[in-house]
DOPAGU-555645 format. One line per 8 residues: number of its first residue (from 1); for each residue x negated, y negated, z of C-alpha. Coordinates in Angstrom, 3 decimals, padded with zeros to 6 digits, always signed. Layout:
NUM> X Y Z  ... $
END
This chain:
1> -035.942 +006.108 -012.550  -035.497 +002.863 -010.667  -032.573 +002.152 -008.397  -029.669 -000.134 -009.204  -030.624 -003.778 -009.518  -028.617 -006.597 -008.050  -027.396 -009.535 -010.114  -030.052 -011.821 -008.635 $
9> -032.808 -009.375 -009.636  -031.429 -009.218 -013.163  -031.539 -012.998 -013.493  -035.249 -013.057 -012.543  -036.163 -010.543 -015.268  -037.691 -011.940 -018.495  -035.286 -012.304 -021.383  -035.471 -009.323 -023.766 $
17> -034.120 -008.684 -027.217  -030.417 -007.742 -027.012  -030.027 -003.997 -027.645  -027.807 -003.044 -030.579  -025.114 -000.739 -029.219  -023.112 +001.892 -031.051  -019.655 +000.788 -032.151  -016.977 +002.309 -029.903 $
25> -013.288 +002.843 -030.722  -011.249 -000.286 -030.022  -009.482 +000.033 -026.637  -006.709 -002.270 -025.402  -003.975 -002.430 -022.767  -000.300 -002.605 -023.679  +001.794 -004.301 -022.487  -000.534 -007.120 -021.370 $
33> +000.779 -007.330 -017.787  -002.007 -005.605 -015.782  +000.185 -002.487 -015.315  +000.292 -001.181 -018.899  -001.457 +001.909 -020.257  -004.727 +001.853 -022.242  -004.747 +003.041 -025.877  -007.281 +003.775 -028.642 $
41> -006.824 +003.437 -032.410  -006.396 +006.909 -033.966  -008.520 +006.148 -037.026  -011.373 +004.798 -034.847  -011.325 +007.931 -032.672  -011.282 +010.259 -035.695  -014.165 +008.324 -037.260  -016.130 +008.417 -033.981 $
49> -015.602 +012.183 -033.523  -015.917 +012.860 -037.288  -012.535 +014.581 -037.406  -009.865 +014.296 -040.114  -006.816 +014.318 -037.814  -007.029 +014.588 -034.051  -003.249 +014.909 -033.557  -002.933 +017.964 -035.787 $
57> -005.703 +019.747 -033.931  -004.655 +018.631 -030.423  -000.884 +017.932 -030.428  -000.798 +017.544 -026.631  -002.295 +014.033 -026.892  +000.222 +011.308 -026.087  +000.613 +008.787 -028.941  +003.057 +006.226 -030.370 $
65> +003.474 +003.995 -033.398  +002.609 +000.352 -032.755  +005.470 -002.161 -032.614  +005.667 -005.465 -034.465  +004.356 -007.464 -031.498  +001.633 -004.887 -030.862  +000.607 -005.028 -034.534  +000.308 -008.826 -034.286 $
73> -001.886 -008.466 -031.160  -004.193 -005.973 -032.922  -004.524 -008.340 -035.901  -005.460 -011.245 -033.618  -008.096 -009.053 -031.943  -009.526 -008.027 -035.332  -008.671 -004.335 -034.889  -006.662 -004.167 -038.141 $
81> -007.008 -006.002 -041.446  -004.653 -008.617 -042.854  -003.318 -006.120 -045.394  -002.450 -003.650 -042.635  -000.780 -006.420 -040.665  +001.558 -007.464 -043.505  +002.203 -003.905 -044.732  +004.651 -002.763 -042.057 $
89> +005.529 +000.393 -044.020  +002.107 +001.832 -043.263  +002.114 +003.459 -039.833  -000.558 +002.581 -037.296  -000.896 +005.211 -034.553  -002.589 +004.710 -031.183  -003.586 +007.425 -028.676  -003.524 +007.422 -024.887 $
97> -007.040 +006.751 -023.571  -006.854 +009.308 -020.733  -005.750 +012.088 -023.106  -008.480 +011.276 -025.645  -011.190 +011.279 -022.976  -009.932 +014.602 -021.641  -010.101 +016.133 -025.128  -013.638 +014.775 -025.494 $
105> -014.600 +016.305 -022.133  -013.213 +019.729 -023.064  -014.134 +019.983 -026.770  -016.704 +017.249 -027.584  -019.083 +017.118 -024.556  -022.010 +015.626 -026.488  -019.835 +012.916 -028.032  -018.332 +012.171 -024.624 $
113> -021.788 +011.845 -023.030  -022.813 +009.470 -025.839  -019.540 +007.542 -025.388  -020.035 +007.142 -021.630  -023.687 +006.095 -022.048  -022.769 +003.416 -024.608  -019.913 +002.246 -022.394  -022.259 +001.820 -019.404 $
121> -024.784 -000.129 -021.490  -022.015 -002.386 -022.732  -020.854 -003.038 -019.172  -024.437 -003.895 -018.177  -024.761 -006.432 -021.003  -021.410 -007.965 -020.058  -022.549 -008.293 -016.439  -025.774 -010.058 -017.493 $
129> -023.852 -012.367 -019.848  -021.376 -013.189 -017.105  -024.213 -013.973 -014.664  -025.843 -016.350 -017.163  -022.511 -018.034 -017.809  -021.885 -018.448 -014.083  -025.344 -019.985 -013.658  -024.573 -022.570 -016.354 $
137> -021.195 -023.327 -014.830  -022.837 -023.788 -011.418  -025.223 -026.405 -012.812  -022.291 -028.294 -014.346  -020.386 -028.156 -011.072  -023.353 -029.537 -009.140  -023.503 -032.486 -011.554  -019.859 -033.397 -010.943 $
145> -019.834 -032.490 -007.235  -020.366 -036.076 -006.008  -017.628 -037.499 -008.244  -015.215 -034.788 -007.200  -015.977 -035.372 -003.508  -015.338 -039.110 -003.858  -012.082 -038.471 -005.708  -010.903 -035.966 -003.089 $
153> -011.757 -038.384 -000.263  -009.820 -041.182 -001.957  -006.766 -038.966 -002.472  -006.904 -037.745 +001.133  -007.109 -041.314 +002.471  -004.128 -042.399 +000.359  -002.079 -039.431 +001.593  -003.077 -040.159 +005.193 $
161> -002.080 -043.832 +004.903  +001.236 -042.858 +003.325  +001.972 -040.423 +006.174  +001.094 -043.021 +008.804  +003.439 -045.486 +007.144  +006.396 -043.184 +006.450  +006.206 -040.180 +008.806  +004.040 -041.182 +011.783 $
169> +005.341 -044.689 +012.471  +006.377 -043.798 +016.040  +003.809 -042.280 +018.379  +003.460 -041.363 +022.039  +000.795 -043.118 +024.121  -000.616 -040.562 +026.576  -002.223 -043.208 +028.820  +000.841 -045.429 +029.339 $
177> +003.325 -042.632 +028.584  +005.282 -044.956 +026.320  +006.707 -044.312 +022.873  +005.627 -047.040 +020.469  +008.098 -047.800 +017.677  +007.644 -050.394 +014.909  +009.576 -053.553 +015.804  +010.918 -054.178 +012.319 $
185> +013.005 -051.000 +012.342  +014.985 -051.725 +015.562  +017.566 -054.419 +016.323  +016.456 -056.754 +019.094  +018.854 -057.364 +021.967  +019.546 -060.885 +023.308  +017.210 -062.144 +026.035  +019.956 -062.439 +028.724 $
193> +020.805 -058.740 +028.270  +017.264 -057.613 +028.972  +016.805 -059.521 +032.278  +016.228 -057.031 +035.149  +019.168 -056.847 +037.636  +018.935 -056.725 +041.424  +021.562 -053.972 +041.599  +021.088 -051.798 +038.522 $
201> +022.366 -048.490 +039.971  +024.159 -047.419 +043.168  +022.033 -044.980 +045.115  +024.379 -044.518 +048.120  +028.164 -043.973 +048.262  +029.967 -047.353 +048.418  +026.912 -049.329 +047.361  +027.401 -052.195 +044.877 $
209> +025.962 -052.128 +041.345  +026.166 -054.641 +038.521  +027.588 -052.272 +035.934  +030.773 -050.296 +036.308  +033.666 -049.459 +034.029  +037.175 -050.338 +035.231  +039.718 -047.789 +033.968  +043.256 -048.970 +033.218 $
217> +046.369 -047.053 +034.269  +046.993 -045.918 +030.696  +043.455 -044.488 +030.416  +043.859 -042.640 +033.709  +047.162 -041.130 +032.534  +045.427 -039.752 +029.428  +042.972 -037.656 +031.461  +043.859 -033.954 +032.028 $
225> +045.833 -033.077 +035.153  +043.702 -032.612 +038.315  +040.599 -033.942 +036.541  +040.370 -037.189 +038.512  +041.748 -035.995 +041.841  +040.909 -032.406 +042.744  +043.405 -030.629 +044.969  +042.206 -027.823 +047.258 $
233> +042.120 -024.420 +045.554  +044.379 -021.657 +046.959  +042.588 -018.685 +048.613  +041.677 -015.906 +046.153  +042.610 -012.264 +047.017  +039.643 -010.053 +047.796  +039.067 -007.401 +045.137  +037.556 -004.063 +046.110 $
241> +035.248 -002.706 +043.398  +034.563 +001.012 +043.323  +032.233 +002.766 +040.846  +034.045 +004.466 +037.980  +032.676 +007.894 +038.840  +034.387 +007.838 +042.291  +037.677 +006.743 +040.725  +037.656 +009.671 +038.286 $
249> +036.972 +012.112 +041.139  +039.914 +010.672 +043.093  +042.285 +011.034 +040.122  +041.223 +014.648 +039.444  +041.690 +015.708 +043.069  +045.268 +014.410 +043.173  +048.303 +016.226 +041.823  +049.024 +016.265 +038.070 $
257> +052.046 +013.997 +038.632  +049.796 +011.001 +039.189  +049.576 +008.804 +036.075  +046.050 +008.341 +034.822  +046.882 +004.971 +033.289  +047.704 +003.386 +036.691  +044.858 +003.946 +039.152  +045.339 +003.047 +042.801 $
265> +042.158 +001.035 +043.249  +041.824 -002.337 +041.487  +038.847 -002.314 +039.103  +036.634 -005.242 +038.116  +034.902 -005.880 +034.777  +032.883 -003.152 +033.117  +029.607 -004.901 +033.851  +030.435 -005.035 +037.574 $
273> +030.537 -001.245 +037.869  +027.126 +000.114 +038.751  +026.816 +003.356 +036.831  +023.586 +005.204 +036.256  +022.341 +004.474 +032.713  +022.193 +007.461 +030.339  +018.855 +009.157 +029.937  +017.008 +008.707 +026.690 $
281> +016.541 +011.771 +024.529  +012.994 +012.821 +023.718  +012.090 +015.195 +020.914  +009.176 +017.545 +021.307  +007.925 +020.328 +019.116  +008.955 +023.109 +021.518  +008.615 +026.838 +020.780  +011.623 +028.869 +019.700 $
289> +014.301 +029.656 +022.268  +014.113 +033.360 +021.528  +012.461 +035.555 +024.113  +010.338 +037.366 +021.503  +010.216 +035.179 +018.358  +009.483 +036.977 +015.104  +008.464 +035.885 +011.633  +011.487 +035.747 +009.320 $
297> +009.427 +037.085 +006.387  +007.246 +039.920 +007.715  +009.460 +040.574 +010.816  +006.382 +040.642 +013.075  +005.328 +038.642 +016.097  +002.145 +036.670 +016.758  +000.129 +039.888 +016.887  -000.057 +040.224 +013.066 $
305> +001.036 +038.511 +009.857  +001.645 +039.963 +006.399  -002.120 +040.477 +006.036  -002.345 +042.344 +009.353  -004.228 +039.520 +011.119  -003.108 +037.888 +014.414  -001.694 +034.405 +013.865  +000.386 +031.943 +015.898 $
313> +003.953 +031.294 +014.780  +005.371 +027.908 +013.857  +008.921 +027.164 +014.989  +011.721 +025.067 +013.516  +012.795 +022.134 +015.709  +016.476 +022.556 +014.706  +017.125 +026.324 +014.812  +015.429 +029.434 +016.222 $
321> +013.669 +030.456 +012.988  +009.921 +031.100 +013.158  +007.240 +032.168 +010.720  +003.541 +032.727 +010.163  +001.786 +029.947 +008.210  +000.241 +032.632 +005.979  +003.651 +034.137 +005.226  +004.974 +030.647 +004.405 $
329> +001.942 +029.954 +002.124  +000.832 +026.992 +004.264  -002.762 +025.783 +004.276  -004.569 +025.129 +007.603  -004.533 +021.394 +006.860  -000.745 +021.444 +006.373  -000.284 +023.387 +009.636  -002.281 +020.752 +011.547 $
337> -000.035 +018.001 +010.141  +003.350 +019.655 +010.821  +002.378 +020.135 +014.474  +002.352 +016.338 +014.871  +006.106 +015.921 +014.265  +009.398 +017.844 +014.594  +009.024 +020.226 +011.677  +012.144 +021.745 +010.076 $
345> +012.531 +024.968 +008.115  +014.014 +025.150 +004.610  +017.552 +025.812 +005.905  +017.484 +022.841 +008.308  +015.430 +020.396 +006.218  +016.786 +016.826 +006.314  +015.844 +013.742 +004.324  +013.331 +011.687 +006.311 $
353> +014.895 +008.400 +005.147  +018.677 +008.999 +005.333  +018.636 +012.024 +007.729  +021.161 +013.799 +005.463  +020.779 +017.584 +004.866  +023.049 +017.634 +001.781  +022.104 +017.388 -001.921  +019.544 +020.176 -001.631 $
361> +019.084 +020.252 -005.417  +017.728 +016.671 -005.237  +015.443 +017.354 -002.240  +011.665 +017.217 -002.787  +008.902 +017.965 -000.297  +005.567 +016.264 +000.303  +002.598 +018.513 -000.507  +000.611 +017.004 +002.383 $
369> +003.070 +016.979 +005.350  +006.085 +019.097 +004.104  +008.574 +016.320 +004.941  +011.782 +016.294 +002.888  +013.019 +013.368 +000.791  +015.934 +012.890 -001.583  +014.772 +011.873 -005.034  +017.242 +008.960 -005.072 $
377> +016.078 +007.802 -001.612  +012.503 +007.298 -002.862  +013.571 +005.700 -006.171  +013.072 +008.701 -008.494  +015.591 +009.634 -011.191  +014.547 +013.299 -011.239  +012.378 +015.784 -009.366  +008.710 +015.289 -010.430 $
385> +006.751 +018.231 -011.820  +003.548 +019.206 -010.020  +002.173 +017.647 -006.842  +004.065 +014.850 -005.068  +002.889 +012.867 -002.015  +005.102 +010.677 +000.189  +004.301 +007.140 +001.359  +003.203 +008.409 +004.791 $
393> +000.435 +010.563 +003.270  -000.406 +008.730 +000.028  -003.942 +007.309 +000.123  -006.693 +006.979 -002.465  -009.659 +009.209 -001.591  -012.133 +006.595 -002.887  -010.887 +003.075 -002.005  -008.453 +004.232 +000.769 $
401> -005.544 +002.192 -000.636  -002.004 +003.116 +000.378  -000.413 +002.140 -002.973  -001.293 +003.775 -006.335  -001.186 +000.536 -008.332  -000.283 -003.164 -008.256  +002.647 -004.262 -006.102  +005.964 -003.923 -007.920 $
409> +004.634 -001.557 -010.607  +005.866 +001.983 -011.339  +002.367 +003.448 -010.999  +001.938 +006.984 -009.633  -000.918 +008.750 -007.875  -003.464 +010.480 -010.113  -004.349 +014.045 -009.017  -007.772 +015.187 -010.223 $
417> -008.549 +018.884 -010.778  -011.800 +020.761 -011.283  -012.573 +023.937 -013.236  -014.039 +026.711 -010.997  -017.349 +028.294 -011.927  -015.646 +031.655 -012.637  -013.382 +030.052 -015.252  -010.180 +030.481 -013.248 $
425> -007.218 +028.147 -012.995  -007.963 +024.464 -012.300  -008.074 +023.668 -008.581  -006.980 +020.442 -006.899  -009.902 +018.129 -006.137  -008.628 +014.781 -004.798  -005.955 +012.080 -005.184  -006.909 +008.659 -006.600 $
433> -005.187 +005.380 -007.444  -004.868 +004.127 -011.029  -008.047 +002.004 -011.068  -010.233 +004.584 -009.278  -008.948 +007.393 -011.537  -009.992 +005.424 -014.623  -013.518 +004.961 -013.218  -013.639 +008.631 -012.185 $
441> -012.774 +009.814 -015.707  -015.379 +007.416 -017.152  -018.037 +009.147 -015.055  -018.567 +006.273 -012.584  -018.672 +008.391 -009.426  -021.207 +009.868 -007.039  -021.338 +013.659 -007.657  -021.928 +014.345 -003.950 $
449> -019.132 +012.354 -002.236  -017.024 +011.922 -005.456  -016.346 +008.243 -004.668  -016.314 +005.847 -007.635  -018.483 +002.764 -008.185  -017.699 -000.390 -010.178  -021.117 -001.751 -011.246  -020.772 -004.942 -009.193 $
457> -022.093 -006.445 -005.971  -019.575 -004.497 -003.852  -021.233 -001.141 -004.632  -023.514 +000.605 -002.162  -027.213 +001.201 -003.033  -027.581 +004.050 -005.543  -030.370 +005.945 -007.299  -030.338 +007.711 -010.673 $
465> -031.517 +011.300 -011.160  -034.010 +011.865 -013.997  -032.733 +015.422 -014.543  -028.942 +014.996 -014.842  -028.819 +011.177 -015.373  -026.212 +010.715 -012.614  -026.095 +008.008 -009.931  -025.852 +009.036 -006.263 $
473> -025.502 +006.997 -003.069  -028.605 +006.642 -000.955  -026.739 +007.612 +002.223  -025.439 +010.770 +000.498  -029.049 +011.723 -000.269  -030.389 +010.638 +003.131  -032.755 +008.072 +001.572  -034.038 +005.379 +003.934 $
481> -034.937 +001.805 +002.992  -038.649 +002.545 +002.590  -038.043 +005.427 +000.173  -035.491 +003.315 -001.696  -038.126 +000.602 -002.305  -040.570 +003.238 -003.590  -037.952 +004.549 -006.022  -037.375 +000.993 -007.279 $
489> -040.759 +001.089 -008.981  -040.575 +001.614 -012.742  -042.829 +004.727 -012.881  -041.228 +006.634 -010.006  -039.366 +009.880 -010.722  -036.446 +011.278 -008.740  -034.429 +014.509 -008.686  -031.081 +014.568 -006.846 $
497> -030.049 +017.124 -004.238  -027.770 +018.912 -006.720  -030.602 +019.450 -009.205  -032.898 +020.540 -006.373  -030.315 +023.127 -005.316  -029.997 +021.756 -001.781  -026.283 +020.986 -002.176  -023.561 +022.820 -004.044 $
505> -022.046 +021.318 -007.178  -018.458 +020.375 -006.273  -017.226 +019.608 -009.783  -017.975 +021.213 -013.126  -015.810 +018.916 -015.227  -012.799 +016.702 -014.846  -009.755 +018.654 -015.995  -006.349 +017.208 -016.737 $
513> -003.854 +020.007 -017.123  -001.763 +019.613 -020.275  +001.878 +020.785 -020.847  +001.217 +024.354 -019.710  -000.329 +022.923 -016.488  +001.980 +020.069 -015.493  +000.702 +017.491 -012.998  +002.419 +014.561 -011.323 $
END
């Protein structure tokens, strides 16, 4: 199987007959604002899976009846007929895309594999069509490039001339250090007023100058008192300033009959007193103040936990409570995180945003760092069910984004689970954003590193296994550039590390826990 081909390589290939693809259920986004959910027509899904009614068999699927505006949109897209559009009494049901794909994964694996394969072929044809369209648009742009450049130059010159005329009329000459101003905008003075004088300004006391202003007696009387003639100032009494700490010691040492409101020494302003500034408080994650701290659950010290194994205690930064991480059901990753800040126990837990310990019934805790938050402080109307991650820890495991969706949307993190090989309860796998979760559920991910790919030029080099038909990154397989070129040949065969048994399969199937397994 050859490796992924770039867009340029696809353009150089000879044109082939367009492959007829299988018709897939019509999928659309509603509302059309880039943050809406994706839905599938119920009748198309039932026809594709050859089922009479998918909702009766799987009632956990989220669905809704289309609105009037949504019905009009489906008619414009050709998803429903004109009779269905005008007959509003007939219900048209649509199903949530994520729920339908999960049902296909769990109960229709062959149909899901066929669905994903057709979807990938359709995306490939769309990419080739888009590349051909871009090539045609580029040729048209090159034809009009000269005209557009001349038009842009003309507009820029007109704007520049307008600015020079209206905004940049005055300018500073750096050589002569003079400010040049257009003559038409200033009133010219008479010639006799611009003749240089022999005595323009008096430089010494008593020296004559041409210009002076003679004040009348009435004008002098209107000036404030002592503003023209300054009388000598009287001597100011010397004020002795003593630090406030010494004054308080002097008052305490005297008898109680001395009034505290009338000190003996005259004090200056508060800023004139030189007191030692208060020391800043520093918070450190110190051990408990008890001499022999004990776990509050198993009542043992560091020598053993509830399993009889030695384990270090973690201590609350507010009180003297301590506990073993095993007794508190904390994972090693969570213990490493809580050691980086002043951790608080359940009795002392405060909201990280408002620092208020009250409203404990509305307090929720991050599953990654165990910090506490009020639901109303983070913009939630109720406590979420399942896993919840705060803004300090929220990050997509694939694209490393810090927000789950577009800015301003109410999108939430998607938590992916995997089914263990022994058939036990689903286990947490990773946290993804909205876009990466959609690609992950479509099967667009490397089975070794579990990071998604988007079938565009931003993807890393990948190879396809001939055994399991899955794409893996070359760096995950340890494939160098020379081996990658050999695999690009049409007759080359390749088996991935998972099929060879060199690496362990991390995921058996994507599992989205339904009402009896709530997720956030």
